[in-house]
C-alpha positions, 0 to 999 in steps of 0.5 A, spaced: 433 028 511 434 026 518 428 023 522 424 028 526 422 022 531 427 018 535 424 013 539 417 016 539 420 023 541 421 029 536 428 030 534 430 037 536 436 038 531 432 035 525 426 040 526 431 046 526 434 043 520 427 043 517 426 050 519 432 052 516 431 049 510 424 052 509 427 059 511 433 058 506 428 057 500 423 062 502 428 068 503 434 065 499 439 066 504 443 061 509 440 062 516 444 056 519 451 060 518 449 066 522 449 067 530 443 064 533 438 069 534 442 074 530 438 079 526 442 084 522 440 092 522 439 094 515 440 101 513 440 103 506 443 110 504 444 115 498 451 116 497 451 123 494 456 125 489 463 126 493 470 126 492 476 122 496 482 126 497 490 124 498 493 129 503 498 131 498 492 133 494 488 136 500 494 141 501 495 143 494 488 145 493 487 148 500 494 150 502 500 147 506 498 143 512 491 143 511 486 138 514 479 136 513 475 138 518 468 134 520 462 137 518 458 131 520 459 124 521 457 118 516 454 112 518 460 108 518 465 109 524 470 114 523 468 117 516 465 124 515 463 129 511 468 135 511 467 142 511 471 142 505 468 143 498 471 143 491 469 145 484 470 140 478 471 142 471 469 137 465 472 137 458 467 141 455 468 147 461 462 144 464 462 145 472 460 142 478 460 146 484 460 145 492 463 138 491 464 135 498 470 132 500 469 125 505 474 124 510 479 121 512 484 122 507 485 116 502 491 113 498 488 115 492 484 121 489 477 119 487 470 122 485 464 119 485 458 122 481 451 119 479 449 118 471 446 125 471 452 128 474 456 125 468 451 128 463 452 135 466 459 134 466 460 132 459 463 125 461 461 118 460 462 115 467 464 107 468 461 103 473 466 101 478 468 099 485 471 104 489 478 104 488 478 102 481 479 108 477 484 105 471 482 108 465 476 112 468 475 120 465 479 125 469 477 133 470 480 139 473 479 140 481 479 147 483 480 149 490 481 156 494 489 155 494 490 152 487 488 146 482 490 140 479 488 136 473 486 129 475 488 124 469 483 119 471 478 118 477 471 120 475 467 114 476 459 112 478 460 107 484 457 100 483 452 099 488 454 095 494 453 093 501 458 094 507 457 088 511 460 085 518 462 078 517 456 076 522 451 080 517 455 076 511 454 069 515 446 071 516 445 072 509 449 066 507 454 070 502 461 072 502 466 078 500 464 079 492 458 076 492 452 079 489 445 081 492 439 084 491 435 090 494 427 090 494 425 097 496 417 097 497 413 104 497 410 109 492 416 106 487 417 099 488 424 097 485 429 091 485 436 093 485 440 087 482 448 086 482 449 089 489 456 087 491 458 085 498 464 088 501 465 084 508 469 087 513 470 086 521 470 094 521 464 096 518 456 096 520 451 093 515 449 099 510 447 099 502 449 105 498 445 107 492 447 113 488 442 119 487 439 117 481 438 110 484 435 113 490 430 118 487 428 113 482 426 108 488 423 114 492 428 111 497 426 117 503 419 115 503 420 107 502 416 103 507 420 097 507 427 095 504 429 087 504 436 085 502 437 078 499 441 073 495 441 074 488 
């Protein structure tokens, strides 16, 4: 450790180093890596069941030339809940109706459901990161102009945190690292294994699914804290 006193005076850099070390031990994160004075704006949202869709599938279900229309913007810039909804049919003819499509369109089809949704549909949902649908269950997707049979694409999304590089530096993490979220309130809950997804085009946001949000009574939480795992 650096000597705090230099020639009888406080060494400012040494003092700052001690403060950073104390904060790192208390909060489980590296304050030194972040921008001086930077404080992240932590937002935690419940990601309800939804579908991501390709342009080809969109036109197959809603007609030639169909485009997603914005119902409301999502927290991340450029993303939105669309007016378009579909019905999905599971292997035992169980259905989930009014499944909303999120925009913009994507290169692959994917449907994200909660554990409870999987039970209702009659399928076992693997917990996956978005985009990893290999060997996942499929279903029939019904739209107003047609239907498709997805061979795979049903998942339960792994809880995750979207992070700008400034946020990652503040918490002392990198893309793919695991974090934990402490939810305080009527149902105090700690969620572990929250995967960091770092990108310069996003704002800090943790996504939980409906079951997780309900279990922690997230809408009525008094405080949320994100920390390294």
